[in-house]
Every structure is written in C-alpha cells, then in structure tokens.
C-alpha positions as MATLAB code, in Angstrom:
seq = 'MDDLVNDNDDGSDEVNKEVVRILKQASEEVINSVDLSSQQLRFLPEAFGKLTSLIHLNLSNNHLQVLPDSIAGLVKLEELDVSSNLLESLPDSIGLLTSLKILNISSNKLNTIPESIAFCKSLEELYASFNNLIFLPTNFGFGLINLKILSISLNEIRFLPTTISELESLKYLDAHFNKLHGLPSLIGKLSNLEVLNLSSNFSNLTELPDTITNLKNLKELDLSNNQIKSLPESFGQLQNLTKLNLDQNPIVVPPMEIVMEGTEAVKGFMVNWRLANIAAEEQRRVVENDQNQGGWMAWGTNMVNVYLGQGVCMNTTFVLCKSSTQHAHGD';
ca = [
     -41.206   29.473   58.836;
     -44.311   27.309   59.133;
     -43.905   27.347   62.918;
     -44.823   31.024   62.900;
     -48.228   30.191   61.479;
     -48.792   27.500   64.091;
     -47.837   29.962   66.839;
     -50.580   32.299   65.772;
     -52.854   33.255   68.683;
     -55.212   35.715   67.044;
     -57.214   33.306   64.906;
     -56.095   34.964   61.687;
     -53.859   32.624   59.686;
     -53.932   35.042   56.776;
     -52.123   37.722   58.768;
     -49.426   35.404   60.014;
     -48.976   33.992   56.545;
     -48.212   37.518   55.388;
     -45.635   37.868   58.141;
     -44.117   34.527   57.181;
     -44.042   35.556   53.545;
     -42.114   38.690   54.429;
     -39.647   36.787   56.590;
     -39.112   34.234   53.851;
     -38.597   36.964   51.287;
     -36.080   38.629   53.567;
     -34.087   35.407   53.709;
     -33.780   35.442   49.929;
     -33.280   39.126   49.178;
     -32.621   42.478   50.800;
     -35.792   44.170   52.068;
     -35.719   47.856   52.941;
     -39.399   48.534   53.560;
     -42.254   46.572   55.155;
     -45.871   47.713   55.466;
     -47.995   45.580   57.793;
     -50.508   48.278   58.677;
     -54.156   47.305   59.245;
     -53.423   43.568   59.339;
     -55.051   42.813   62.717;
     -51.675   41.783   64.113;
     -51.671   40.898   67.796;
     -47.970   40.133   68.075;
     -44.766   40.521   66.131;
     -42.474   37.475   65.908;
     -39.023   37.749   67.487;
     -37.663   36.755   64.074;
     -38.487   40.244   62.838;
     -35.358   41.426   64.583;
     -33.335   39.591   61.946;
     -34.421   41.950   59.174;
     -31.237   43.946   59.633;
     -31.518   45.725   56.282;
     -34.941   47.193   57.087;
     -35.196   50.988   56.827;
     -38.975   51.572   56.963;
     -41.413   49.548   59.101;
     -45.125   50.341   59.293;
     -47.095   48.426   61.937;
     -49.837   51.004   62.435;
     -53.514   50.252   63.022;
     -53.138   46.761   64.474;
     -53.770   45.160   67.857;
     -50.198   44.975   69.103;
     -49.841   45.053   72.883;
     -46.066   44.664   73.020;
     -43.054   44.959   70.759;
     -40.391   42.244   70.945;
     -36.986   43.117   72.418;
     -35.500   41.738   69.225;
     -36.580   44.927   67.483;
     -33.186   46.224   68.566;
     -31.739   44.128   65.752;
     -33.126   46.550   63.167;
     -29.910   48.538   63.255;
     -30.591   50.372   59.970;
     -34.199   51.262   60.741;
     -34.928   54.943   60.092;
     -38.721   55.046   60.336;
     -40.966   53.090   62.703;
     -44.730   53.585   62.815;
     -46.609   51.700   65.543;
     -49.437   54.216   65.898;
     -53.012   53.116   66.586;
     -52.217   49.936   68.486;
     -52.724   48.809   72.079;
     -49.178   49.304   73.342;
     -48.871   50.026   77.060;
     -45.084   50.201   77.048;
     -42.069   50.200   74.772;
     -39.086   47.872   75.190;
     -35.929   49.430   76.633;
     -34.131   47.971   73.646;
     -35.661   50.689   71.490;
     -32.733   52.841   72.571;
     -30.482   50.659   70.416;
     -32.146   51.947   67.247;
     -29.462   54.560   66.749;
     -30.353   55.105   63.066;
     -34.011   55.857   63.811;
     -35.142   59.245   62.490;
     -38.945   59.067   62.698;
     -40.884   57.348   65.490;
     -44.677   57.381   65.599;
     -46.140   55.892   68.792;
     -49.320   57.980   68.870;
     -52.774   56.582   69.644;
     -51.720   53.824   72.028;
     -52.053   53.271   75.779;
     -48.544   54.279   76.775;
     -48.046   55.482   80.347;
     -44.353   56.192   79.950;
     -41.594   56.435   77.393;
     -38.429   54.534   78.364;
     -35.398   56.620   79.284;
     -33.447   54.660   76.705;
     -35.163   56.790   74.051;
     -32.446   59.354   74.739;
     -29.960   57.038   73.025;
     -31.773   57.355   69.689;
     -29.276   60.003   68.649;
     -30.552   60.286   65.069;
     -34.208   60.851   65.998;
     -35.674   63.890   64.233;
     -39.426   63.401   64.653;
     -41.306   61.916   67.609;
     -45.090   61.615   67.564;
     -46.512   60.492   70.908;
     -49.936   62.133   71.004;
     -53.119   60.476   72.231;
     -51.635   58.251   74.944;
     -51.787   58.168   78.739;
     -48.434   59.835   79.331;
     -48.098   61.600   82.673;
     -44.500   62.717   82.227;
     -41.525   62.513   79.902;
     -38.215   60.898   80.894;
     -36.056   63.188   83.039;
     -33.121   62.671   80.682;
     -35.286   63.332   77.658;
     -33.346   66.205   76.145;
     -29.787   65.112   76.759;
     -29.416   62.728   73.828;
     -31.996   63.876   71.285;
     -29.883   66.666   69.879;
     -31.319   66.219   66.370;
     -35.007   66.205   67.336;
     -36.924   68.776   65.294;
     -40.560   67.758   65.837;
     -42.111   66.710   69.153;
     -45.838   66.023   69.368;
     -47.114   65.059   72.844;
     -50.667   66.401   72.640;
     -53.719   64.672   74.132;
     -51.966   63.191   77.159;
     -51.986   63.771   80.919;
     -48.613   65.519   81.193;
     -48.386   68.010   84.074;
     -44.777   69.138   83.846;
     -42.128   69.117   81.157;
     -38.646   68.024   82.260;
     -36.040   70.769   82.505;
     -33.885   68.755   80.107;
     -36.299   69.609   77.312;
     -34.288   72.810   77.070;
     -31.418   70.728   75.651;
     -33.363   69.931   72.465;
     -31.292   72.457   70.571;
     -32.658   71.484   67.127;
     -36.353   71.523   68.102;
     -38.546   73.561   65.759;
     -42.049   72.267   66.524;
     -43.508   71.483   69.944;
     -47.156   70.506   70.294;
     -48.298   69.975   73.881;
     -51.950   70.924   73.565;
     -54.667   69.180   75.560;
     -52.554   68.124   78.541;
     -52.571   69.216   82.175;
     -49.519   71.444   82.076;
     -49.083   73.618   85.157;
     -46.401   75.690   83.499;
     -43.185   75.557   81.541;
     -39.625   75.115   82.808;
     -37.791   78.427   83.073;
     -35.081   77.088   80.763;
     -37.582   76.833   77.894;
     -35.992   79.971   76.499;
     -32.941   77.955   75.442;
     -34.901   76.437   72.541;
     -33.465   79.016   70.185;
     -34.625   77.221   67.015;
     -38.247   76.722   68.087;
     -40.687   78.098   65.505;
     -44.069   76.647   66.524;
     -45.330   76.180   70.090;
     -48.831   74.895   70.839;
     -49.868   75.020   74.498;
     -53.605   75.314   73.918;
     -56.288   73.549   75.939;
     -54.391   72.969   79.144;
     -57.368   74.765   80.670;
     -57.325   75.749   84.361;
     -53.871   74.282   84.874;
     -51.923   76.778   82.758;
     -52.154   80.242   84.311;
     -48.871   81.918   83.403;
     -45.784   81.771   81.223;
     -42.167   82.161   82.324;
     -40.457   85.403   81.328;
     -37.816   83.334   79.536;
     -40.296   82.385   76.821;
     -39.472   85.748   75.274;
     -35.978   84.405   74.498;
     -37.464   82.227   71.742;
     -36.193   84.564   69.047;
     -37.260   82.353   66.121;
     -40.787   81.664   67.386;
     -43.350   82.292   64.642;
     -46.538   80.684   65.954;
     -47.795   80.520   69.549;
     -51.153   79.011   70.492;
     -52.249   79.722   74.075;
     -55.994   79.349   73.580;
     -58.256   77.696   76.159;
     -56.143   78.323   79.240;
     -56.345   80.628   82.265;
     -53.640   83.122   81.373;
     -54.317   86.635   82.662;
     -51.120   88.385   81.686;
     -48.341   87.939   79.152;
     -44.713   88.294   80.267;
     -43.634   91.927   80.372;
     -40.925   91.407   77.726;
     -43.314   89.628   75.326;
     -42.702   92.309   72.709;
     -39.202   90.899   72.168;
     -40.683   88.064   70.081;
     -40.009   89.944   66.871;
     -40.560   86.970   64.533;
     -43.931   86.043   66.035;
     -46.606   86.348   63.349;
     -49.416   84.176   64.713;
     -50.722   84.394   68.290;
     -53.890   82.774   69.619;
     -55.146   83.928   73.028;
     -58.780   82.891   72.626;
     -60.663   81.723   75.716;
     -58.318   83.201   78.323;
     -59.239   85.706   81.080;
     -56.602   88.013   79.610;
     -56.079   91.406   81.250;
     -52.626   92.397   79.999;
     -52.812   93.203   77.178;
     -56.460   94.346   77.214;
     -58.845   92.275   75.157;
     -59.431   95.111   72.707;
     -55.716   95.031   71.888;
     -55.792   91.248   71.529;
     -58.645   91.587   69.047;
     -56.456   93.792   66.853;
     -53.988   91.004   66.230;
     -50.462   89.828   66.926;
     -48.624   93.019   65.946;
     -50.908   95.118   68.129;
     -50.226   92.827   71.082;
     -46.468   93.013   70.583;
     -46.602   96.792   70.236;
     -48.678   97.156   73.394;
     -46.316   94.930   75.369;
     -43.284   96.942   74.226;
     -44.917  100.156   75.461;
     -46.121   98.417   78.609;
     -42.596   97.351   79.442;
     -41.158  100.815   78.791;
     -43.844  102.353   80.990;
     -43.080   99.889   83.773;
     -39.351  100.589   83.512;
     -40.014  104.333   83.716;
     -42.376  103.863   86.659;
     -39.833  101.723   88.484;
     -37.109  104.302   87.915;
     -39.397  107.052   89.199;
     -40.217  104.960   92.252;
     -36.529  104.554   93.024;
     -35.911  108.284   92.670;
     -38.800  109.117   94.991;
     -37.708  106.464   97.465;
     -34.150  107.778   97.413;
     -35.353  111.353   97.958;
     -37.551  110.208  100.817;
     -34.647  108.387  102.419;
     -32.409  111.434  102.128;
     -35.191  113.688  103.346;
     -35.754  111.366  106.251;
     -32.141  111.617  107.373;
     -32.233  115.403  107.002;
     -35.420  115.631  109.021;
     -33.940  113.377  111.692;
     -30.740  115.429  111.781;
     -32.635  118.702  112.064;
     -34.753  117.317  114.862;
     -31.698  116.159  116.796;
     -30.018  119.556  116.364;
     -33.094  121.265  117.753;
     -33.069  118.919  120.711;
     -29.392  119.559  121.367;
     -29.743  123.313  120.962;
     -32.543  123.237  123.434;
     -30.081  121.697  125.884;
     -27.433  124.394  125.347;
     -25.364  122.691  122.641;
     -22.909  124.770  120.592;
     -22.198  123.946  116.960;
     -19.658  125.037  114.371;
     -19.280  123.911  110.766;
     -17.388  120.783  111.660;
     -18.047  119.726  115.227;
     -20.831  119.665  117.773;
     -19.406  120.680  121.168;
     -21.512  120.000  124.196;
     -21.242  122.240  127.251;
     -21.821  120.164  130.298;
     -23.157  121.360  133.578;
     -19.713  120.614  135.019;
     -18.142  123.217  132.711;
     -20.661  125.816  133.927;
     -19.699  124.940  137.455;
     -16.080  125.948  136.664;
     -17.138  129.331  135.383;
     -17.034  128.534  131.630;
];
C-alpha cells in the first residue's frame, strides 16, 4: 500500500494517503460506497479495480485525465460520478460495468463516448452535458434498453444517431445548446418520452420531422432559440403536451398571436390547420379530376368537329368514315 503514496505524481501526499486508506480498508472489510470528490486527484490507481463490492463511486471535481482499464473490475458498481474532471476519453472497458445504473460524465473534455457503452445494459441515467461531443455512438440505442434519462446538452452534436429511436424506456432527453441540424425521422418511436429539450440549437435547427407528433406521452417540449418557422401539420396530435416553449423563433405557423395564447391554443390551431389543409387538398383533387375529364371531353368534341367537317358519319357506337374511294363507287 505504501507504494501507492510513493507513486504519487501530483505533489499531494494527503490525497494519495486517503486513497491508500480506502484500499486498505477494503482489504479488511466490505466497502459499498466511496466518495473521493474534490480531492485534487490526478490519477486513480489500478488497484481500485479490486474493490469488487463497490456500488457507489464518486470521483467528481478532481483533475483526472484518464480512468484505468481496471475499472471494469467493479462488477457490482451501480453509480459512477466522474463529473468535473479533465477526461478526454473513457476506457472501452467501461462497457463491462453491466450493473451500472447511473453514469455522470458531465463537465469534462470528452470528444466521444465509446461504443462499448451500449453494453451497459442496466444503465438508466446518463449525464454527458458540457463536453466536446460531436456525435454519439452509432450503436447507441441498441443496448441501452433501460435508459430513462439522457442529458447531452452543451456539446457540439450535429446529428443524433438513428439508433436513438431504440431507447424504448427513455423519458427525458435534453439536447439543448448543441448544433443539431434536425432529428432522425424515427424519433417518433420514443413512445415513453415525456420531456424533450431542443432549445438553443440556434440557426442549425429549422424544422421538426412530422414523426415527432407520434410522441404520445410527451408533456414538455422546449424549442426556444432556434430558427423554426412552422410546426408539423399534425402537431395537434400531441394530446398530453402541457408545456411548449417557442420563444425566439421566426414562427409563422401557428401565428405568433396564437403562440402567445399558450400551448392549448397552439394545439387547437394546428388541429384546425390540418383539417383545413386536408379539405383544401381534397378540393384540389376534385377540381383536378374535373379538369382532366373536361379536357378529354373538350378534346373529343374538337376531334368530332374535325371529322364531321371531313364528311364523317357517326352513330351511337361507331364512327364510320366515308372515304373518297367510296364516293367514287357511287356510295
């Protein structure tokens, strides 16, 4: 254990002594929870992976730049907080934490999240805000079937992977202050989603897919500080929506005066808007059909006139043409 103190590279023996104390304690008794937050830690010893009984580990507000691969040894770990550190990446071995339920990696310098995260089958809450994330793993939604909360705000994310639609348990999605250019069309499959925050994506977010209206359980939707001009025509189908924020958008449909009246007014307007559009489309088809039929009739009448002008005889069934040859035979 004393070797851990000697290996210290941050000039703070006190911190490493605390780590050593915890490791020594773990060798003598079962430890379920460790709080090493705000200890100025610059590294975590590989030996930490031997704390196999650990359920809660708090390493927040330190100076950690990496996590050891040995963290995979924490097979019973349910909650890991490494927020407010200097992490630029996570070890692939994090995918071996199959008991993990809560992971907080916010306020770091992460550029990516390893694809192995999809193997954390028990994960229910993932907090990854305030990083440098540009995208999420393409397989992100396939394994995280129990994820209920996903916070990815304050990043540089431009597109969400289509697999996000597989997060069948997701209830809360916060993606505000990114660079989102839109949402995947399959977003409507998130049938349990209750809160969706897409605010402050600014000039990048200009429209929403029609499928967003399939989010039948959606209660809160924040679209403020974007460039959305029109809501999807079927927006009124969001019957459970009680809170809608459209502030700071160049909104045209619905009109701003309707928006100012509140969420119910917006939903009511969009229902009527859709019905009016359906009626207008039906009327257009009727008119177009009549014009097509009228066009054929006009063409037919014109051709008859031409033929009659050339000495054509007609009865109710056939058009019989008298040729000049027939006239020559005395017909």
